[in-house]
BAKOL-72254 format. One line per field, with one value per residue (C-alpha): residue number from 1; residue in one letter; x, y, z. Coordinates in Angstrom, 3 decimals, always signed. Layout:
// BAKOL-72254
num: c(NUM:...) .
residuo: c(A:...) .
X: c(X:...) .
Y: c(Y:...) .
Z: c(Z:...) .
This chain:
// BAKOL-72254
num: c(1:2:3:4:5:6:7:8:9:10:11:12:13:14:15:16:17:18:19:20:21:22:23:24:25:26:27:28:29:30:31:32:33:34:35:36:37:38:39:40:41:42:43:44:45:46:47:48:49:50:51:52:53:54:55:56:57:58:59:60:61:62:63:64:65:66:67:68:69:70:71:72:73:74:75:76:77:78:79:80:81:82:83:84:85:86:87:88:89:90:91:92:93:94:95:96:97:98:99:100:101:102:103:104:105:106:107:108:109:110:111:112:113:114:115:116:117:118:119:120:121:122:123:124:125:126:127:128:129:130:131:132:133:134:135:136:137:138:139:140:141:142:143:144:145:146:147:148:149:150:151:152:153:154:155:156:157:158:159:160:161:162:163:164:165:166:167:168:169:170:171:172:173:174:175:176:177:178:179:180:181:182:183:184:185:186:187:188:189:190:191:192:193:194:195:196:197:198:199:200:201:202:203:204:205:206:207:208:209:210:211:212:213:214:215:216:217:218:219:220:221:222:223:224:225:226:227:228:229:230:231:232:233:234:235:236:237:238:239:240:241:242:243:244:245:246:247:248:249:250:251:252:253:254:255:256:257:258:259:260:261:262:263:264:265:266:267:268:269:270:271:272:273:274:275:276:277:278:279:280:281:282:283:284:285:286:287:288:289:290:291:292:293:294:295:296:297:298:299:300:301:302:303:304:305:306:307:308:309:310:311:312:313:314:315:316:317:318:319:320:321:322:323:324:325:326:327:328:329:330:331:332:333:334:335:336:337:338:339:340:341:342:343:344:345:346:347:348:349:350:351:352:353:354:355:356:357:358:359:360:361:362:363:364:365:366:367:368:369:370:371:372:373:374:375:376:377:378:379:380:381:382:383:384:385:386:387:388:389:390:391:392:393:394:395:396:397:398:399:400:401:402:403:404:405:406:407:408:409:410:411:412:413:414) .
residuo: c(M:N:K:S:D:N:E:K:R:E:V:L:L:R:V:E:N:L:C:Q:Y:F:R:T:G:S:T:E:L:K:A:V:D:G:V:S:F:D:I:Y:K:G:E:V:F:G:L:V:G:E:S:G:C:G:K:T:T:T:G:R:S:I:I:K:L:Y:K:I:T:S:G:D:I:Y:Y:R:N:T:R:I:A:A:G:T:R:S:L:E:E:Q:M:R:A:L:R:K:E:G:R:R:T:A:S:A:L:Q:K:E:G:D:A:E:A:A:K:E:E:R:R:K:T:A:A:R:L:K:E:L:R:H:A:I:K:R:A:K:Y:D:D:E:H:C:N:H:V:Y:A:A:G:K:E:A:E:V:R:A:A:Y:E:E:K:L:A:S:C:P:E:A:K:R:D:A:L:R:K:E:Y:K:E:Q:L:R:I:A:S:R:E:R:I:T:N:K:I:Q:M:I:F:Q:D:P:I:A:S:L:N:P:R:M:T:V:R:D:T:I:A:E:G:L:I:I:K:G:I:R:D:K:K:Y:I:D:E:Q:V:Y:K:M:L:D:L:V:G:L:V:P:E:H:A:G:R:Y:P:H:E:F:S:G:G:Q:R:Q:R:I:G:I:A:R:A:I:I:M:N:P:E:L:I:I:A:D:E:P:I:S:A:L:D:V:S:I:Q:A:Q:V:I:N:L:L:N:D:L:R:E:K:F:G:L:T:V:L:F:I:A:H:D:L:S:V:V:K:Y:F:S:D:R:I:A:V:M:Y:F:G:K:I:V:E:L:A:D:S:D:E:L:F:A:H:P:M:H:P:Y:T:R:S:L:L:S:A:I:P:L:P:D:P:A:Y:E:K:K:R:R:R:I:T:Y:N:P:L:L:A:H:D:Y:S:K:Q:Q:P:T:L:R:E:V:S:E:G:H:F:V:L:C:N:D:E:E:F:E:S:Y:R:R:A:L:E:D:E) .
X: c(+98.241:+98.919:+102.197:+103.291:+102.612:+104.749:+107.545:+107.498:+107.588:+110.938:+112.374:+113.630:+114.598:+114.828:+115.597:+116.830:+116.718:+117.619:+118.324:+118.925:+119.443:+120.463:+122.307:+120.351:+123.086:+123.555:+120.684:+119.773:+117.120:+115.685:+114.105:+114.246:+114.700:+114.993:+113.013:+113.152:+110.566:+110.697:+109.378:+108.836:+109.375:+106.277:+103.975:+103.018:+104.179:+102.744:+104.597:+101.922:+101.981:+101.468:+104.239:+107.613:+107.467:+110.022:+108.830:+110.435:+113.581:+113.135:+112.998:+116.043:+118.393:+117.420:+118.534:+121.734:+120.736:+121.765:+124.347:+122.389:+123.764:+122.982:+121.425:+121.636:+120.093:+120.286:+118.872:+118.654:+120.370:+123.211:+124.262:+124.210:+124.021:+125.250:+125.217:+128.816:+128.471:+127.262:+130.662:+132.645:+130.979:+131.529:+135.599:+135.673:+134.420:+136.491:+139.583:+138.046:+137.446:+140.555:+142.973:+141.014:+141.228:+144.977:+145.824:+144.251:+145.983:+148.784:+148.744:+148.393:+151.394:+149.708:+151.978:+150.885:+147.329:+147.491:+149.706:+146.528:+144.108:+145.616:+145.797:+142.528:+141.591:+143.505:+142.284:+138.938:+139.731:+140.995:+137.969:+135.940:+138.123:+137.921:+133.604:+133.624:+136.005:+134.317:+130.886:+132.675:+134.391:+130.889:+129.284:+132.284:+132.377:+128.340:+128.691:+131.790:+130.561:+127.326:+129.338:+131.319:+127.896:+126.909:+130.195:+129.760:+126.237:+127.743:+130.728:+128.850:+125.809:+128.867:+131.218:+128.166:+127.378:+131.195:+131.427:+128.710:+129.217:+130.446:+133.610:+132.584:+130.751:+133.008:+135.166:+131.670:+130.307:+133.676:+133.457:+129.728:+131.078:+133.512:+131.596:+128.584:+131.568:+132.690:+129.037:+128.644:+131.913:+130.252:+127.105:+125.830:+123.232:+121.873:+120.647:+118.171:+116.599:+114.973:+113.182:+109.992:+110.405:+107.680:+107.970:+107.541:+109.050:+112.387:+113.162:+113.876:+116.304:+115.408:+118.037:+117.770:+115.360:+113.137:+115.367:+118.623:+116.956:+115.317:+118.239:+120.835:+120.988:+121.352:+124.425:+125.802:+125.379:+128.127:+126.012:+127.398:+125.044:+122.807:+120.134:+119.840:+119.340:+116.887:+115.005:+114.605:+114.021:+110.959:+109.674:+109.469:+107.626:+105.085:+105.186:+103.693:+101.368:+103.349:+105.101:+108.558:+107.514:+107.810:+111.467:+112.862:+111.077:+111.754:+110.405:+108.362:+106.823:+104.799:+101.895:+102.124:+100.732:+103.065:+106.149:+105.382:+105.178:+108.710:+110.054:+108.501:+109.728:+113.205:+113.128:+111.525:+114.290:+116.878:+114.934:+114.740:+113.070:+111.856:+110.505:+110.482:+107.412:+107.744:+104.104:+104.221:+100.660:+100.541:+101.611:+99.347:+95.559:+92.817:+91.557:+95.138:+96.413:+94.040:+95.804:+98.957:+98.415:+96.557:+99.964:+101.869:+99.687:+99.597:+103.646:+103.962:+102.263:+104.322:+107.534:+106.809:+107.884:+107.656:+106.899:+107.784:+104.778:+105.325:+102.036:+99.692:+96.870:+95.423:+92.399:+95.170:+97.075:+94.553:+93.978:+97.333:+99.177:+99.724:+100.809:+101.066:+103.272:+101.891:+105.046:+104.810:+107.376:+110.353:+108.927:+106.551:+103.696:+101.763:+102.143:+99.543:+97.820:+95.909:+92.422:+93.365:+94.794:+91.531:+89.325:+91.107:+93.325:+94.958:+97.596:+95.548:+97.432:+96.279:+92.815:+93.393:+94.607:+91.428:+89.369:+90.228:+89.231:+86.488:+83.858:+81.438:+78.615:+76.779:+75.171:+78.223:+80.129:+77.113:+78.229:+82.015:+84.082:+87.406:+89.837:+92.556:+95.924:+98.052:+100.824:+101.173:+97.434:+97.025:+100.183:+102.075:+105.617:+107.429:+107.699:+108.213:+109.170:+107.159:+108.586:+107.558:+105.279:+103.226:+99.594:+97.690:+99.115:+100.942:+99.999:+102.568:+101.987:+104.159:+103.600:+104.240:+103.408:+99.767:+98.960:+99.728:+97.241:+94.405:+94.983:+94.783:+91.762:+89.943:+90.642:+89.492:+86.356:+85.209) .
Y: c(+72.721:+71.784:+72.468:+68.445:+69.028:+71.544:+69.376:+66.800:+69.388:+70.881:+73.862:+75.476:+78.947:+79.673:+83.560:+83.894:+87.501:+89.295:+92.570:+95.869:+99.074:+102.090:+105.221:+108.438:+110.731:+110.855:+108.078:+104.974:+103.318:+100.398:+98.658:+95.086:+94.445:+91.328:+88.852:+85.517:+82.877:+79.624:+78.854:+75.052:+73.323:+74.036:+77.211:+80.244:+82.378:+86.078:+88.915:+91.832:+95.159:+98.656:+100.462:+101.339:+98.457:+96.471:+94.195:+94.473:+95.212:+91.668:+90.398:+92.240:+91.051:+87.293:+87.490:+89.434:+92.613:+94.251:+93.563:+92.547:+94.252:+90.894:+87.828:+84.395:+83.349:+79.140:+77.607:+73.724:+74.366:+75.893:+79.661:+81.885:+84.710:+86.081:+89.871:+91.405:+95.041:+95.611:+93.642:+96.092:+98.661:+97.566:+96.831:+100.719:+101.782:+99.722:+100.683:+104.523:+103.638:+101.674:+104.728:+107.410:+105.449:+104.007:+107.854:+108.891:+106.694:+107.014:+111.033:+109.640:+108.510:+104.670:+103.661:+99.548:+99.935:+101.890:+98.557:+96.339:+98.379:+98.493:+94.147:+94.168:+95.982:+93.673:+90.736:+91.717:+93.146:+89.470:+87.780:+90.211:+89.884:+86.154:+86.526:+88.212:+86.010:+82.689:+84.462:+85.098:+81.933:+80.422:+82.206:+81.610:+77.465:+76.795:+78.141:+76.251:+72.731:+73.553:+73.733:+70.464:+68.824:+70.112:+68.960:+65.631:+65.007:+66.306:+63.686:+60.782:+61.367:+61.405:+58.823:+56.682:+58.225:+57.852:+54.398:+53.051:+55.935:+55.237:+56.514:+58.552:+60.913:+60.608:+63.841:+65.590:+64.181:+65.091:+68.988:+69.030:+67.391:+69.847:+72.888:+70.869:+70.851:+74.387:+75.570:+73.718:+74.921:+78.270:+77.354:+79.439:+78.102:+81.724:+80.851:+78.670:+81.895:+84.826:+87.909:+89.375:+93.113:+95.225:+98.336:+96.570:+99.647:+100.267:+96.514:+96.188:+97.841:+99.977:+99.454:+95.611:+93.817:+91.350:+88.439:+89.618:+90.991:+86.701:+85.345:+87.343:+84.891:+81.909:+84.013:+84.790:+81.447:+80.590:+79.521:+80.408:+78.050:+80.801:+78.333:+76.835:+80.315:+81.316:+77.956:+78.564:+82.377:+81.782:+78.341:+81.095:+83.510:+80.897:+80.353:+83.555:+84.159:+85.976:+84.998:+84.544:+87.748:+89.615:+88.363:+91.280:+94.125:+96.998:+97.031:+100.530:+98.557:+97.059:+97.227:+97.591:+93.811:+92.323:+93.859:+92.137:+88.930:+89.738:+89.610:+86.745:+84.929:+86.120:+84.941:+81.265:+80.350:+80.121:+77.253:+78.364:+76.501:+80.000:+82.638:+85.868:+87.956:+91.844:+93.280:+92.051:+93.263:+96.741:+98.774:+96.939:+97.478:+95.384:+93.758:+92.369:+91.901:+88.575:+87.073:+87.599:+85.725:+82.902:+82.809:+82.584:+79.975:+77.649:+78.106:+77.536:+73.665:+73.317:+73.922:+72.888:+76.863:+78.124:+81.465:+84.122:+86.689:+90.233:+92.375:+95.310:+93.745:+91.131:+90.060:+88.322:+87.384:+85.270:+84.182:+82.662:+82.512:+79.021:+80.557:+84.884:+86.856:+90.606:+92.869:+95.928:+98.619:+96.371:+93.336:+90.384:+91.085:+88.017:+84.832:+81.958:+79.446:+81.821:+80.623:+80.707:+84.723:+85.468:+83.515:+84.472:+88.304:+88.676:+91.429:+94.911:+95.943:+92.729:+93.650:+96.788:+95.450:+93.274:+96.083:+98.168:+95.505:+96.497:+94.303:+94.364:+94.681:+97.945:+96.561:+95.673:+98.706:+100.946:+99.069:+98.310:+99.748:+100.935:+100.016:+102.829:+101.180:+102.857:+101.131:+103.476:+103.197:+99.409:+98.133:+99.124:+97.832:+99.960:+97.071:+94.172:+94.158:+91.834:+88.680:+86.698:+83.805:+80.585:+81.768:+78.394:+76.168:+77.364:+80.795:+83.383:+86.707:+89.848:+90.094:+90.303:+87.981:+90.030:+90.503:+86.368:+85.599:+88.116:+86.333:+82.425:+83.699:+85.082:+82.032:+79.638:+81.724:+81.395) .
Z: c(+138.914:+141.924:+143.532:+143.744:+139.565:+139.176:+141.155:+138.510:+136.052:+134.276:+135.094:+132.219:+134.045:+137.192:+138.012:+141.892:+143.730:+140.406:+140.779:+137.975:+139.308:+137.181:+137.992:+137.653:+138.389:+141.774:+142.925:+141.929:+140.235:+141.520:+138.231:+139.643:+142.724:+144.384:+141.869:+141.851:+139.851:+137.897:+134.864:+133.527:+130.496:+128.080:+129.738:+129.034:+132.063:+132.332:+133.919:+134.254:+135.821:+134.918:+132.955:+134.401:+137.296:+135.717:+133.478:+130.616:+132.137:+133.668:+130.222:+128.893:+132.267:+130.962:+128.021:+128.987:+126.883:+129.991:+132.738:+135.672:+139.368:+141.334:+141.434:+139.305:+136.051:+135.245:+131.676:+132.425:+135.706:+134.172:+135.661:+132.345:+134.158:+137.969:+138.757:+138.608:+138.691:+142.582:+142.730:+140.877:+142.842:+145.791:+144.757:+143.600:+147.001:+149.311:+147.060:+147.958:+151.618:+152.410:+150.935:+152.609:+156.155:+155.303:+154.700:+157.997:+160.306:+158.520:+159.251:+162.807:+163.223:+163.420:+160.851:+162.475:+161.977:+158.374:+157.100:+159.264:+156.933:+154.065:+154.402:+155.244:+152.384:+149.587:+151.320:+150.754:+147.370:+146.649:+147.459:+145.508:+142.015:+142.778:+142.664:+139.742:+138.003:+138.981:+137.763:+134.275:+134.120:+134.614:+131.850:+129.609:+130.391:+130.243:+126.193:+125.851:+127.721:+125.318:+122.224:+122.805:+123.374:+119.875:+118.311:+119.738:+118.399:+114.836:+115.635:+116.310:+113.087:+110.645:+111.559:+111.337:+107.527:+106.743:+107.690:+105.349:+102.979:+99.102:+98.105:+95.476:+97.800:+101.324:+100.252:+99.930:+102.640:+104.972:+103.825:+104.985:+107.743:+108.528:+108.011:+110.612:+113.057:+112.745:+113.258:+115.978:+118.099:+117.625:+119.557:+122.335:+125.364:+125.220:+121.439:+123.027:+124.234:+122.102:+122.578:+120.302:+121.051:+122.025:+119.235:+115.930:+114.253:+116.081:+116.857:+113.101:+111.055:+108.611:+106.120:+106.390:+103.953:+105.385:+104.356:+106.094:+109.287:+109.659:+108.197:+110.809:+113.581:+111.034:+109.622:+112.739:+114.359:+110.953:+108.317:+104.943:+102.842:+100.837:+99.791:+103.000:+104.906:+101.874:+102.423:+106.081:+105.817:+103.077:+105.561:+108.815:+106.195:+105.162:+109.526:+110.291:+107.421:+104.929:+101.380:+99.786:+97.893:+100.937:+101.328:+99.382:+100.937:+103.693:+107.311:+106.225:+103.673:+106.141:+108.544:+112.170:+112.582:+109.956:+111.256:+114.234:+112.413:+110.976:+114.727:+115.568:+112.087:+113.303:+116.863:+115.529:+113.203:+115.601:+117.446:+120.272:+123.343:+124.983:+123.897:+125.750:+123.943:+125.616:+125.096:+121.758:+121.272:+122.812:+120.217:+117.746:+116.844:+118.767:+115.253:+114.977:+118.732:+118.511:+115.497:+116.793:+119.969:+117.890:+115.747:+119.016:+120.310:+116.964:+117.098:+120.951:+119.930:+116.798:+118.683:+122.364:+122.904:+126.252:+126.971:+129.276:+128.474:+129.295:+129.486:+130.776:+129.869:+132.469:+130.319:+127.408:+129.652:+131.248:+127.768:+127.342:+130.480:+132.547:+135.570:+136.127:+138.283:+139.426:+139.311:+141.028:+141.739:+140.745:+142.878:+142.556:+144.450:+143.776:+142.355:+141.104:+138.839:+135.845:+137.371:+140.587:+140.683:+138.896:+141.378:+144.613:+144.209:+147.407:+147.312:+147.264:+143.901:+142.011:+142.797:+141.929:+138.309:+138.193:+138.825:+135.937:+133.593:+131.606:+129.836:+127.068:+129.560:+129.727:+133.130:+134.541:+133.565:+135.394:+138.324:+138.035:+140.750:+140.389:+143.322:+143.885:+145.197:+147.620:+149.540:+152.269:+153.029:+152.742:+154.014:+157.265:+157.095:+159.972:+162.374:+159.352:+155.981:+153.542:+151.779:+149.050:+151.060:+150.056:+151.098:+149.570:+147.450:+144.622:+145.271:+146.689:+147.935:+149.085:+152.630:+156.198:+159.151:+159.793:+156.242:+155.501:+158.421:+157.307:+153.738:+155.492:+157.460:+154.127:+152.443:+155.047:+155.273:+151.706) .
């Protein structure tokens, strides 16, 4: 798909300069460091890389399981998450530094300079507090606006029904109307994003039955009708290839593949638009992996889902994804359409990953040469740091000026 086609498509999710850092003692681990990408409505966006490169952390940050350090996440052009942790850390450091500097000036007998230092510190702290408050307001406001829109939809639907409803049935309809309004008031925009977790055992509560697990989202949403909940649970079980009799069982009574199907049903029952599939097949047998991938493909077509597919197996990602982003050490190093990435891999790390894909061909396997990626040998960033650049239409690579020119020449020579 070319760039002009992408520009016409609706951007469902936009991630801008996402950073997710973790404290490990006195040091800071940069799990995700300045990641940016768009996901278009209806596509499968693959995110690949070796273990520990930041793929899962990116997915968990999008769905707000982590409080992001910095950056912004937009869903349908509405900011659903903003990085405030870095601002809070700046405030703590600024207070400490301001007190230390003002105290030192006071001891030197320069009371005016100490007073000015305190004034500057207070002004900067006010700016940071305002930025944090604004980010939190955006988060709450987007949910409030979304819930208000859902309430308006319910009112419009039921006012028409009430106008034409016979007097005998009007009380029951009013009761139903009131219940639907209550449910709509608890709607959240993030309900439209759901996640399928990597470990089908750890992601299911062993003390909850399958019915309780799948229905939990509906109950949190405020739905009280047990008959409706049961109908939806049985419907989801049927969609993922299980039977209603499984609803009363516990997770330990199922195989790994069946547990993953329960996890998929739990996500689908919320009627999401975006699914974050975090390595949903990595813990399964090879024979079961194809079944789960085909199930996700069927559900994608049936419900018009958009999928962020996180994996480390490039051969699976190629089969399932429209576009692929390759991550290394917390950064996206290459992003392109699936066919383009496999036909013209540019970044040395991408070529290394592709060289590791085995094929069921003994003759090819004898000749296959594994490419080892060493960033210290592959790049010289002593003079200029790399940035993500568009080398060809829709094909982005993390590179500096020198590498950019070499990639462009390589494409022209082909």
